[in-house]
PATOR-905136 format. One record per residue (C-alpha): residue in one letter; x, y, z; residue number from 1. Coordinates in Angstrom, 2 decimals, always signed. Layout:
REM PATOR-905136
  rest        x        y        z   nr
     A        X        Y        Z  NUM
...
This chain:
REM PATOR-905136
  rest        x        y        z   nr
     M    -1.29    +3.16   -29.75    1
     S    +1.28    +0.31   -30.45    2
     A    +4.27    -1.07   -28.64    3
     R    +7.59    -0.16   -30.19    4
     Q    +9.24    -3.35   -31.54    5
     V   +12.89    -3.38   -32.35    6
     P   +14.61    -6.75   -34.34    7
     S   +14.42    -9.52   -31.68    8
     N   +17.74   -11.28   -32.42    9
     L   +19.53    -9.54   -29.42   10
     L   +21.44   -12.47   -28.59   11
     G   +24.73   -10.59   -29.77   12
     S   +24.09    -8.04   -27.41   13
     S   +27.51    -6.18   -25.84   14
     L   +27.50    -7.67   -22.31   15
     G   +31.36    -8.03   -22.65   16
     E   +33.13   -11.14   -23.12   17
     N   +31.73   -12.89   -19.68   18
     G   +28.50   -11.00   -19.70   19
     F   +26.53   -13.85   -20.04   20
     I   +25.84   -17.59   -19.74   21
     G   +23.62   -20.07   -21.28   22
     T   +20.43   -19.68   -23.57   23
     F   +16.48   -20.79   -23.44   24
     D   +17.34   -24.21   -23.68   25
     S   +20.11   -24.73   -21.17   26
     D   +20.20   -26.24   -17.71   27
     L   +23.04   -24.60   -16.11   28
     S   +24.67   -26.76   -13.40   29
     K   +25.39   -25.28    -9.91   30
     K   +29.09   -24.98   -10.55   31
     E   +28.78   -23.28   -13.73   32
     I   +26.25   -21.04   -11.90   33
     S   +28.57   -20.14    -9.19   34
     E   +31.53   -19.63   -11.21   35
     F   +29.61   -17.18   -13.26   36
     I   +28.58   -15.11   -10.70   37
     V   +31.88   -15.39    -8.51   38
     K   +33.64   -14.15   -11.75   39
     A   +31.18   -10.97   -12.21   40
     L   +31.59   -10.09    -8.76   41
     E   +35.21   -10.36    -8.26   42
     T   +36.11    -7.40    -9.72   43
     I   +33.90    -4.94    -7.97   44
     D   +35.40    -3.27    -4.68   45
     F   +32.93    -3.78    -1.90   46
     S   +34.72    -2.84    +0.66   47
     G   +33.07    -0.41    +3.46   48
     K   +30.03    -0.19    +0.79   49
     K   +26.59    -0.18    +1.43   50
     V   +24.95    -2.50    -0.81   51
     T   +21.37    -3.43    -1.42   52
     L   +20.35    -6.17    -3.59   53
     V   +16.57    -5.87    -4.97   54
     I   +15.11    -9.25    -4.76   55
     P   +11.58   -10.70    -6.28   56
     D    +9.02   -11.79    -3.84   57
     G    +7.40   -15.25    -3.65   58
     T    +5.30   -14.32    -6.64   59
     R    +8.04   -15.35    -8.93   60
     S    +9.93   -18.41    -9.64   61
     C   +13.69   -17.57    -8.77   62
     P   +15.81   -20.11    -7.05   63
     L   +17.39   -17.43    -4.65   64
     P   +18.60   -20.24    -2.31   65
     L   +20.96   -21.09    -4.63   66
     I   +22.01   -17.49    -5.94   67
     L   +22.30   -15.73    -2.79   68
     P   +24.79   -17.26    -0.88   69
     I   +27.21   -16.56    -3.34   70
     F   +26.37   -12.87    -3.31   71
     Y   +26.40   -13.10    +0.29   72
     E   +29.86   -14.66    +0.17   73
     A   +31.39   -12.30    -2.12   74
     I   +29.99    -8.90    -0.21   75
     S   +29.80    -9.85    +3.53   76
     P   +33.06    -9.98    +4.56   77
     T   +34.13    -6.47    +3.19   78
     A   +30.90    -4.09    +2.79   79
     K   +29.83    -1.91    +5.30   80
     S   +26.39    -2.98    +5.15   81
     L   +24.19    -5.39    +3.02   82
     S   +20.79    -5.50    +2.68   83
     A   +18.04    -7.27    +0.61   84
     L   +15.36    -5.37    -0.48   85
     I   +11.84    -7.48    -1.71   86
     A   +10.41    -5.62    -4.51   87
     L    +6.69    -5.95    -3.73   88
     G    +5.26    -3.06    -6.26   89
     T    +2.01    -3.18    -4.25   90
     H    +1.80    -6.85    -3.34   91
     A    +1.54    -7.97    +0.21   92
     P    +4.25    -8.39    +2.45   93
     M    +6.23   -11.38    +2.60   94
     S    +5.93   -13.02    +6.35   95
     L    +8.93   -13.90    +8.16   96
     E    +8.36   -17.41    +7.52   97
     A    +8.06   -16.79    +4.08   98
     I   +11.07   -14.92    +3.22   99
     D   +12.90   -17.61    +4.89  100
     K   +11.86   -20.45    +2.77  101
     F   +12.28   -18.04    -0.31  102
     L   +15.45   -17.04    +0.51  103
     A   +17.23   -19.68    +2.53  104
     G   +15.48   -22.77    +1.52  105
     E   +13.31   -25.31    +3.22  106
     N   +14.19   -25.70    +7.01  107
     Q   +16.45   -22.51    +7.17  108
     S   +16.37   -19.15    +8.44  109
     T   +17.85   -15.87    +6.42  110
     I   +19.17   -15.22   +10.06  111
     Q   +21.37   -18.31   +10.32  112
     K   +22.14   -18.20    +6.34  113
     Y   +23.14   -14.98    +6.28  114
     P   +23.89   -13.49    +9.50  115
     K   +24.99   -10.11    +8.27  116
     M   +22.26    -9.10    +5.88  117
     K   +19.40    -7.79    +6.56  118
     V   +16.03    -8.15    +4.71  119
     F   +13.34    -5.52    +4.08  120
     N    +9.92    -5.81    +2.74  121
     H    +9.18    -2.75    +0.25  122
     E    +7.08    -0.77    +2.56  123
     W    +5.13    +0.95    -0.17  124
     W    +2.24    +1.95    +2.08  125
     E    +4.49    +4.01    +4.22  126
     P    +5.36    +7.52    +2.79  127
     S    +8.15    +7.87    +5.03  128
     T   +10.11    +5.36    +3.51  129
     F   +10.64    +7.18    -0.02  130
     A   +13.19    +9.44    -1.61  131
     H   +12.15   +11.84    -4.17  132
     L   +14.16   +12.15    -7.36  133
     G   +11.82   +14.54    -9.53  134
     V    +9.98   +14.33   -12.34  135
     I    +9.20   +12.76   -15.81  136
     T    +7.89   +16.48   -17.19  137
     A    +4.38   +16.40   -18.71  138
     E    +6.53   +17.08   -22.22  139
     E    +8.01   +13.41   -21.75  140
     I    +5.33   +11.36   -20.69  141
     S    +3.40   +13.23   -23.22  142
     E    +5.84   +11.80   -25.87  143
     I    +6.13    +8.29   -24.71  144
     S    +2.47    +7.91   -24.22  145
     L    +1.82    +9.49   -27.60  146
     G    -0.46   +11.82   -25.73  147
     E    -2.32    +9.43   -23.60  148
     I    -0.78   +10.75   -20.54  149
     T    -0.27   +14.69   -20.23  150
     S    +0.59   +15.51   -16.50  151
     E    +3.86   +15.22   -15.20  152
     V    +4.67   +12.03   -13.03  153
     P    +6.53   +12.40    -9.61  154
     I    +9.25    +9.99    -9.24  155
     S   +10.24    +8.32    -5.97  156
     I   +11.67    +5.12    -4.45  157
     N   +12.66    +3.56    -1.86  158
     R   +15.02    +5.25    +0.30  159
     L   +17.38    +2.51    +0.68  160
     I   +18.23    +2.72    -2.58  161
     T   +19.24    +6.41    -2.60  162
     E   +20.93    +5.74    +0.70  163
     S   +23.58    +2.98    -0.68  164
     D   +26.84    +2.75    -2.60  165
     L   +25.83    +0.25    -4.87  166
     V   +22.64    -1.65    -5.72  167
     I   +22.49    -4.70    -7.52  168
     I   +19.26    -6.21    -8.84  169
     I   +18.59    -9.89    -8.78  170
     G   +15.67   -11.61   -10.68  171
     P   +14.11   -13.43   -13.67  172
     V   +12.92   -12.02   -16.67  173
     F    +9.23   -13.65   -18.05  174
     P    +6.91   -11.67   -20.80  175
     H    +5.28    -8.97   -18.82  176
     E    +1.36    -7.54   -19.25  177
     V    +2.48    -4.08   -18.75  178
     V    +5.88    -3.53   -19.77  179
     G    +6.49    -6.38   -22.60  180
     F    +8.96    -8.13   -20.34  181
     S    +9.87    -8.31   -17.16  182
     G   +13.15    -7.80   -15.28  183
     G   +16.16    -5.22   -15.43  184
     A   +14.77    -1.84   -14.08  185
     K   +11.51    -2.61   -13.72  186
     Y   +12.57    -4.52   -10.20  187
     L   +13.01    -0.56    -9.26  188
     F   +10.01    +1.00   -10.92  189
     P    +7.39    -0.08    -9.87  190
     G    +9.29    -2.73    -7.67  191
     V   +10.21    -0.68    -5.28  192
     S    +8.76    +3.00    -6.31  193
     G    +6.15    +5.48    -5.20  194
     Q    +2.56    +5.25    -6.33  195
     E    +2.64    +7.83    -8.78  196
     M    +4.93    +5.58   -11.18  197
     I    +2.74    +2.79   -10.35  198
     D    -0.19    +4.20   -11.46  199
     S    +1.19    +5.91   -14.44  200
     S    +3.30    +3.01   -15.78  201
     H    +0.15    +0.49   -15.45  202
     W    -2.37    +2.85   -16.70  203
     L    -0.28    +3.53   -19.81  204
     G    +0.05    -0.38   -20.35  205
     A    -3.56    -0.69   -20.22  206
     I    -3.78    +2.15   -22.75  207
     I    -2.16    +0.04   -25.08  208
     S    -3.44    -3.25   -23.88  209
     S    -2.36    -6.39   -22.31  210
     A    -2.67    -8.57   -25.15  211
     E    -0.83    -6.37   -27.42  212
     I    +2.33    -5.34   -25.06  213
     I    +2.89    -8.55   -23.46  214
     G    +5.76   -10.53   -24.79  215
     T    +6.97    -7.44   -26.73  216
     L   +10.78    -7.16   -27.47  217
     G   +12.77    -4.10   -27.03  218
     I   +11.57    -0.69   -25.49  219
     T    +8.11    -0.42   -25.34  220
     P    +6.94    +2.80   -24.00  221
     V    +6.14    +1.42   -20.45  222
     R   +10.18    +0.35   -20.74  223
     E   +11.02    +3.70   -21.99  224
     M    +9.01    +5.42   -18.89  225
     I   +11.07    +3.01   -16.51  226
     N   +14.41    +3.41   -18.15  227
     L   +14.04    +7.25   -17.63  228
     A   +12.80    +7.09   -14.18  229
     A   +15.68    +4.94   -13.37  230
     S   +18.09    +7.32   -14.87  231
     K   +17.50    +9.89   -12.09  232
     I   +19.19    +7.54    -9.90  233
     E   +22.55    +8.21    -8.84  234
     V   +23.82    +5.37    -7.41  235
     P   +25.71    +2.74    -9.51  236
     L   +23.03    -0.15   -10.45  237
     L   +24.13    -3.75   -11.69  238
     A   +21.60    -6.48   -12.16  239
     L   +21.83   -10.30   -12.72  240
     C   +19.00   -11.46   -15.20  241
     L   +17.86   -14.82   -14.73  242
     V   +15.78   -17.05   -17.15  243
     V   +14.16   -20.03   -15.21  244
     E   +12.17   -22.98   -15.82  245
     T    +8.85   -21.82   -14.19  246
     G    +7.83   -23.30   -10.82  247
     S   +11.42   -24.97   -10.62  248
     S   +14.86   -23.93    -9.40  249
     T   +16.51   -24.64   -13.18  250
     V   +18.54   -21.90   -14.51  251
     S   +18.78   -21.65   -18.28  252
     S   +20.64   -18.58   -18.46  253
     L   +22.19   -15.67   -16.65  254
     S   +23.51   -11.79   -17.59  255
     F   +25.38    -9.52   -15.46  256
     G   +26.07    -6.28   -16.37  257
     S   +24.05    -2.52   -16.52  258
     P   +20.16    -3.55   -15.57  259
     H   +19.02    -2.74   -19.38  260
     T   +22.32    -4.44   -21.04  261
     A   +21.59    -7.47   -18.91  262
     W   +18.02    -7.60   -19.58  263
     E   +18.20    -6.89   -23.33  264
     Y   +20.01   -10.61   -23.29  265
     A   +17.70   -12.11   -20.34  266
     S   +14.56   -10.86   -22.53  267
     A   +15.79   -12.34   -25.98  268
     V   +16.47   -15.94   -24.28  269
     S   +13.14   -15.33   -22.48  270
     A   +11.12   -15.06   -25.60  271
     K   +12.44   -18.25   -26.76  272
     K   +11.78   -20.09   -23.48  273
     H    +8.37   -18.47   -22.04  274
     I    +6.35   -18.25   -25.51  275
     R    +4.73   -20.96   -26.95  276
     F    +2.57   -20.61   -29.99  277
     L    -0.64   -22.24   -30.92  278
     D    -2.08   -22.76   -34.83  279
     K    -5.40   -22.30   -33.86  280
     P    -7.08   -20.08   -30.99  281
     M    -8.89   -22.11   -28.42  282
     K   -12.59   -21.86   -27.38  283
     R   -11.49   -22.11   -23.52  284
     V    -7.93   -22.41   -21.63  285
     V    -8.45   -24.15   -17.71  286
     S    -5.61   -21.87   -15.75  287
     I    -4.37   -24.40   -12.86  288
     I    -3.04   -21.11   -10.61  289
     P    -0.35   -22.39    -8.38  290
     S    +0.25   -21.70    -4.42  291
     R    +2.75   -18.72    -5.21  292
     Y    -0.42   -16.61    -5.90  293
     Q    -2.15   -15.94    -3.42  294
     D    -5.08   -13.42    -4.40  295
     I    -6.45   -12.97    -7.79  296
     W    -4.51    -9.75    -7.39  297
     T    -1.39   -11.89    -8.30  298
     A    -3.22   -15.04   -10.14  299
     A    -4.73   -13.05   -13.25  300
     K    -1.64   -14.10   -14.68  301
     G    -3.23   -16.80   -15.33  302
     M    -5.48   -14.73   -17.98  303
     Y    -2.94   -12.37   -19.04  304
     K    -0.76   -14.94   -20.65  305
     V    -3.19   -16.91   -22.40  306
     E    -5.66   -13.85   -23.44  307
     P    -4.09   -13.95   -26.93  308
     I    -5.36   -17.07   -28.18  309
     I    -8.93   -17.19   -26.57  310
     Q   -11.24   -17.21   -29.77  311
     D   -13.99   -14.28   -29.70  312
     G   -17.06   -15.38   -27.23  313
     G   -14.70   -17.95   -25.68  314
     E   -13.36   -18.43   -21.87  315
     V   -10.45   -18.21   -19.31  316
     I   -11.14   -20.72   -16.28  317
     L    -8.91   -19.59   -13.35  318
     F    -8.70   -22.85   -11.28  319
     A    -7.74   -21.48    -7.41  320
     P    -9.33   -23.38    -4.68  321
     H    -6.73   -21.78    -2.20  322
     I    -7.73   -18.31    -3.05  323
     D   -10.51   -16.49    -1.18  324
     E    -9.17   -12.69    -1.96  325
     F    -9.78   -10.59    -4.97  326
     S    -6.76    -8.51    -3.42  327
     I    -4.93    -8.87    -0.10  328
     T    -4.00    -5.35    -0.13  329
     H    -6.20    -3.44    -2.27  330
     K    -9.92    -4.14    -0.71  331
     E   -11.02    -1.05    -2.82  332
     L   -11.19    -2.98    -5.79  333
     E   -14.43    -4.47    -4.71  334
     D   -15.56    -1.44    -5.38  335
     I   -15.21    -1.11    -9.06  336
     G   -15.22    -4.50   -10.20  337
     Y   -13.85    -5.82   -13.31  338
     H   -14.19    -4.18   -16.81  339
     C   -12.75    -3.58   -19.90  340
     R   -10.21    -0.68   -20.57  341
     E   -13.01    +1.47   -22.58  342
     Y   -15.57    +1.06   -19.41  343
     F   -13.15    +3.19   -17.51  344
     S   -11.62    +5.29   -20.25  345
     S   -14.82    +6.60   -21.74  346
     Q   -16.17    +7.52   -18.17  347
     M   -13.13    +8.60   -16.19  348
     E   -14.88   +11.41   -14.45  349
     K   -17.04    +8.78   -12.93  350
     F   -13.60    +7.08   -11.50  351
     E   -11.89   +10.29   -10.44  352
     G    -9.85    +9.46    -7.44  353
     V    -9.59    +5.53    -8.09  354
     S    -6.15    +4.53    -8.46  355
     K    -5.11    +3.98   -12.19  356
     T    -3.10    +0.71   -10.80  357
     L    -6.84    -0.80    -9.85  358
     M    -8.42    +0.41   -12.95  359
     A    -5.31    -1.21   -14.91  360
     H    -5.54    -4.65   -13.08  361
     S    -9.43    -4.56   -13.52  362
     S    -9.28    -4.37   -17.44  363
     H    -6.50    -6.66   -17.72  364
     L    -8.45    -9.51   -16.01  365
     R   -11.28    -8.80   -18.00  366
     G    -9.57    -8.76   -21.32  367
     A   -10.58    -6.71   -24.46  368
     G   -14.11    -5.19   -24.69  369
     S   -15.88    -2.04   -25.59  370
     F   -18.66    +0.39   -23.68  371
     S   -20.98    +2.77   -24.75  372
     P   -23.93    +4.16   -22.69  373
     A   -26.59    +2.86   -25.02  374
     K   -24.85    -0.39   -25.44  375
     G   -23.66    -0.86   -22.24  376
     E   -19.85    -3.01   -21.78  377
     Q   -19.55    -5.80   -24.07  378
     C   -16.47    -8.17   -23.48  379
     R   -14.60   -10.29   -26.06  380
     I   -14.70   -13.21   -23.61  381
     T   -15.93   -14.69   -20.29  382
     V   -13.78   -14.71   -17.37  383
     T   -14.68   -17.68   -14.87  384
     L   -13.37   -18.03   -11.42  385
     S   -13.26   -21.64    -9.54  386
     T   -11.85   -20.10    -6.17  387
     G   -12.65   -19.98    -2.47  388
     I   -14.37   -16.84    -3.32  389
     S   -17.98   -16.89    -3.16  390
     K   -20.42   -16.68    -5.80  391
     N   -21.99   -13.76    -4.97  392
     R   -18.70   -11.87    -4.36  393
     T   -17.51   -13.24    -8.00  394
     E   -20.63   -12.21    -9.78  395
     S   -20.63    -8.87    -8.34  396
     M   -17.35    -8.33    -9.51  397
     N   -18.87    -9.09   -13.29  398
     L   -16.92   -12.10   -13.44  399
     K   -18.64   -15.87   -14.13  400
     Y   -18.74   -18.23   -10.95  401
     L   -17.78   -21.92   -11.03  402
     D   -18.18   -23.82    -7.93  403
     P   -14.38   -25.75    -6.91  404
     S   -16.01   -28.38    -5.83  405
     S   -17.63   -29.12    -9.00  406
     F   -14.62   -28.68   -11.06  407
     F   -13.32   -31.63   -12.69  408
     L   -10.14   -31.67   -14.76  409
     S   -11.03   -34.76   -16.75  410
     D   -14.40   -32.81   -17.91  411
     Y   -12.18   -30.80   -20.09  412
     E    -8.92   -32.96   -20.54  413
     N   -10.00   -34.52   -23.92  414
     D   -11.66   -31.34   -25.36  415
     S    -9.69   -30.51   -28.56  416
     E   -10.51   -26.71   -27.95  417
     T    -9.52   -26.57   -24.80  418
     L    -6.20   -26.12   -23.34  419
     I    -5.19   -27.07   -19.69  420
     N    -2.61   -24.41   -18.57  421
     E    -0.55   -26.19   -16.02  422
     N    +1.31   -24.00   -13.54  423
     A    -0.26   -20.75   -14.86  424
     G    +1.41   -17.55   -14.97  425
     E    +4.80   -17.46   -16.38  426
     I    +3.94   -18.71   -19.88  427
     L    +3.11   -16.82   -22.24  428
     Y    +0.71   -18.30   -25.06  429
     R    +0.23   -16.87   -28.64  430
     L    -0.86   -17.63   -32.00  431
     K    +1.51   -18.51   -35.07  432
């Protein structure tokens, strides 16, 4: 099964006369950013409306302290209510301290900076917080997945979305291991959706494989599934899609409009900004994991984004001494370990009742490989953790262990067959 491609030149996409600003090598000023957003919002009547902003969590590079005040000043004076809903997916909820820093900036609080705005973590673990929108039928999902998924998929979403008069998505776009490029309606599904959509979309991405779908422009099967689910939402939807410099507050481009159209422009820009091409495969990649990732569940992006450039028999080292958990929210991951996709797909009866999201994450981190009862599991590359997780726990998960106290970056810096991947997780590497 292959991801569906469309022409990559989307920069002429019809966002309207003032629907976008900037390109992959721009460095937009605060004035340019403010003027663009103010102009985009000035034609919208917020009077008496319940407005919800869907925003990323702290695992994404996004200058919200710069962006949110502009929305707040435009919306809060006349709106009936203003809420910010953090699209966690199934990530750990953000603490009050983390929310203050991510939304308001250093030494400020959200209450002080946005006194009329309520901020909510998406409580994906709480069934009462969801509204049900119907289903993706068995026939529809079978067609989207080319027969790989044949059971209907219930569609549910945080009820704050359905109880709003207007929803505006605000978030960055990067190459993504499940959908091709993140952003747009992905902040709804799986960002604030129910478990069934999360399981089905992630497993569909795993079937295609991370190495194939990641960085694919256009309507991949998973994006098609997301768009179909989003079409069930009757509340008006808008999106501000950002392309940002990873790990910084530098904004290269902004696009505003319907979620899909704004995302089209941003993904085309991201493809030029966030994908780097190498002439030859690497024997080894050392991914230095930044602090925005607090467990392997999120830090695995340091593997996803470099798998395409690793030669057969090569190695990815994730260096993250600050991480001491595989998953803060999914402890059951340690019941299955990390394995290639065929390990799961060829013996699904063994994993009946196991979340497909867990299996998808597991196979994405472990990478390509094969499995048969006769030969067992054979993975294409070695995945090594140099973290605060013990040797026994690491090896029990089918991963290699490297003591972080024995890790010295200088051992790898002058090796022509090793790539040092600084601030890993958002830049995709591919072969020319």
